[in-house]
C-alpha positions, -999 to 999 in steps of 0.1 A, spaced: -751 918 -28 -741 883 -37 -706 873 -40 -690 840 -51 -677 814 -26 -656 782 -28 -669 754 -8 -658 720 1 -683 703 28 -667 670 35 -633 669 52 -623 644 83 -601 648 111 -578 622 120 -567 630 158 -577 656 185 -552 681 194 -541 660 223 -537 631 199 -567 608 203 -579 589 172 -611 602 155 -612 593 118 -588 561 120 -583 563 83 -574 598 81 -539 615 88 -526 622 124 -519 656 111 -552 662 102 -562 681 135 -588 709 136 -562 736 139 -540 721 111 -569 717 89 -581 754 91 -545 766 87 -542 749 57 -575 755 41 -573 792 50 -536 799 39 -529 773 9 -562 763 -6 -583 792 -8 -616 779 3 -641 802 18 -664 776 33 -655 741 50 -676 713 63 -659 690 91 -677 659 92 -664 643 124 -673 674 146 -702 656 164 -677 632 179 -677 645 217 -639 655 220 -639 675 187 -673 691 198 -655 702 231 -625 715 210 -646 736 188 -665 747 219 -631 757 235 -618 774 206 -650 797 204 -645 806 239 -611 814 232 -621 836 206 -604 815 179 -638 809 160 -670 830 167 -703 817 159 -721 837 132 -757 851 133 -766 829 102 -751 798 116 -715 784 113 -681 793 128 -658 820 116 -624 814 119 -602 841 118 -621 864 95 -608 840 68 -629 809 67 -664 796 78 -664 763 93 -697 742 90 -695 715 119 -714 682 110 -713 645 111 -710 617 87 -731 585 97 -732 552 90 -769 539 92 -785 504 94 -815 500 71 -847 477 77 -831 456 44 -798 452 68 -779 470 44 -757 501 54 -752 536 39 -733 567 49 -751 599 53 -738 635 62 -757 659 87 -747 696 93 -756 720 120 -757 757 125 -746 763 161 -726 742 185 -755 740 209 -776 720 182 -743 699 171 -738 690 210 -774 680 211 -771 659 182 -737 645 196 -754 633 230 -783 618 209 -761 598 184 -737 587 214 -764 564 226 -768 544 194 -731 536 184 -704 517 201 -678 541 204 -690 579 199 -654 592 199 -646 576 167 -662 588 134 -685 572 111 -694 542 135 -720 520 127 -754 534 142 -782 510 148 -809 531 133 -821 536 97 -816 570 77 -852 580 81 -848 582 120 -813 599 117 -829 624 92 -858 633 117 -834 639 144 -812 662 123 -842 682 111 -854 686 145 -820 704 153 -823 729 122 -798 707 105 -791 697 70 -792 659 60 -781 644 25 -764 612 12 -724 609 14 -706 598 -20 -742 585 -30 -727 560 -57 -696 544 -42 -699 505 -38 -693 497 -1 -712 526 19 -730 549 -8 -767 546 -7 -772 539 -44 -740 518 -44 -750 487 -24 -779 500 -3 -812 505 -26 -821 513 -63 -841 543 -50 -836 565 -20 -872 576 -22 -883 540 -13 -858 536 13 -867 569 30 -902 571 19 -916 596 -4 -924 622 25 -887 622 40 -871 623 6 -889 652 -2 -867 668 26 -835 663 11 -820 692 -7 -788 680 -21 -767 648 -28 -729 643 -27 -718 627 -58 -684 613 -46 -651 611 -67 -659 583 -94 -694 601 -104 -703 635 -118 -734 654 -128 -740 634 -160 -738 601 -143 -761 611 -115 -787 625 -138 -794 588 -150 -817 585 -122 -848 605 -127 -855 608 -85 -826 630 -83 -840 657 -109 -850 679 -80 -818 677 -59 -786 700 -59 -754 681 -67 -722 686 -44 -686 678 -52 -668 674 -22 -632 662 -13 -639 634 15 -602 646 23 -585 624 46 -549 641 46 -541 679 42 -530 673 4 -563 663 -3 -582 692 12 -603 712 -20 -594 682 -44 -631 685 -50 -653 716 -41 -680 737 -54 -685 775 -61 -717 789 -45 -734 826 -49 -743 837 -15 -748 867 3 -724 860 31 -706 826 40 -730 811 67 -752 781 73 -783 799 64 -772 811 33 -757 777 22 -791 761 31 -808 785 7 -784 779 -20 -791 744 -21 -828 751 -24 -818 778 -52 -836 807 -31 -837 843 -36 -810 842 -62 -784 820 -40 -772 789 -59 -747 765 -66 -729 781 -98 -705 752 -107 -690 720 -95 -653 713 -95 -642 676 -92 -617 649 -104 -630 633 -139 -649 603 -127 -621 581 -141 -596 593 -116 -620 583 -88 -611 549 -67 -643 531 -78 -653 544 -114 -652 508 -130 -658 473 -118 -628 459 -101 -622 419 -99 -611 405 -67 -599 372 -82 -575 386 -109 -573 421 -99 -581 437 -132 -601 469 -137 -630 465 -165 -622 483 -197 -654 468 -215 -687 487 -220 -709 490 -188 -723 475 -166 -699 450 -160 -714 421 -134 -688 397 -136 -651 397 -146 -645 399 -184 -609 388 -179 -613 357 -158 -652 351 -156 -651 355 -117 -682 370 -102 -665 384 -69 -660 420 -77 -663 454 -67 -689 470 -89 -677 502 -103 -697 535 -101 -703 537 -139 -715 501 -139 -739 504 -110 -752 538 -127 -758 521 -157 -775 490 -141 -801 510 -120 -804 543 -140 -841 550 -161 -832 579 -180 -804 593 -202 -779 616 -181 -785 645 -203 -823 649 -194 -813 677 -169 -782 688 -180 -791 719 -192 -807 729 -157 -775 720 -140 -747 738 -131 -715 733 -150 -693 702 -138 -657 713 -144 -631 686 -144 -601 691 -132 -569 674 -118 -552 681 -86 -517 691 -88 -502 660 -70 -518 639 -96 -500 654 -125 -470 635 -138 -439 654 -129 -456 671 -102 -445 666 -64 -444 684 -33 -415 704 -42 -431 716 -72 -463 723 -53 -447 746 -29 -429 764 -54 -461 772 -72 -479 782 -39 -449 807 -30 -455 822 -64 -491 821 -66 -507 821 -33 -532 791 -35 -538 760 -53 -570 776 -65 -552 804 -83 -530 778 -100 -557 757 -114 -580 786 -123 -564 818 -129 -526 820 -135 -516 823 -170 -497 797 -189 -467 821 -194 -464 826 -156 -467 790 -152 -440 783 -177 -419 811 -158 -420 793 -124 -420 755 -133 -409 756 -168 -424 746 -202 -429 707 -196 -449 710 -164 -465 743 -174 -480 725 -203 -491 694 -183 -512 720 -162 -526 738 -191 -535 703 -206 -553 694 -173 -572 728 -173 -583 719 -210 -594 683 -206 -567 671 -227 -548 643 -205 -551 608 -212 -568 589 -182 -568 553 -172 -598 546 -148 -595 536 -114 -614 510 -94 -613 486 -63 -601 512 -42 -572 524 -66 -574 558 -79 -571 563 -117 -543 579 -130 -531 603 -158 -514 582 -185 -500 610 -205 -507 646 -216 -520 655 -250 -555 658 -267 -577 630 -250 -605 632 -276 -641 631 -266 -651 618 -231 
């Protein structure tokens, strides 16, 4: 029997339990126990990918948690936490390509033994293996081979972002970067906050790949900001692999993510005058001051390198549901979120299943209406760029995208 599971496969850890830094841009409160508790109790996710687990100290923490029985290894791969949540351990790596450019990639492993083996391998190719996402002095094709040799899963991270996304600044085609043989071994691609299915489908080489929308959370509040709905027989690594290949009925049923305009890199940003482009893409120089020192937006980059209309594969794709996290909504702060969670259990319930009348009963008509507008895609948004999130300008019918 197949069941539905909520999945977020890109979460960072800021510190070890004893306080050592891991992902320096992540919050200090972002420890493995803190993340697992928040996800299991408040977020309502079923499968979580931790992408700093190959750092030796975190690897040791997971091993110790398993010895103590806090987690247990599943026969199908992955770690089960208190029979509430499945943890998929992994790594985010920055590769150095033959063209001198860099890109971020994700790897996931079914067992702690294979995670530890990869951790030992990676330690020999980075300056400080205890810190996550350090520059690795190897190209992606070599890393991919090492991951696959350990029964792992390998895919691009936030593929279109301007600084470290593989399409953002590393190559126009992943198949050219990896070679056709290695490219055929990639099943999935992470879209990133500033892209969606419609945008990614401007590249014909991505037609066989499954898209994932993950949060890339650096703080507890952003856990599950983006996620996926999968159809699986059980929440395990083996079933995840099958879903990404659409085998035996397993598949991704839907992607849930920010409207791309809310992402930090959706449009081109001028480093000289600080303006975010609002004219038609692609924007390769500032339309306001003419400067060429820019951070190219995801929308602009995809328009630049795309080779087909984005609707070519759309009917074959799972639906991409645009959602606005509660804390992005005007008038909704931490106290309001706490009140909602106290009444309705998890953020997933609030965003998807709680009736409008129940929302109004708990938080009033004004905020209830904002949440309802967010569900129905009726918010007016201003696009983000250059590292600044887009924002909700006001509620009401936003018209066509």
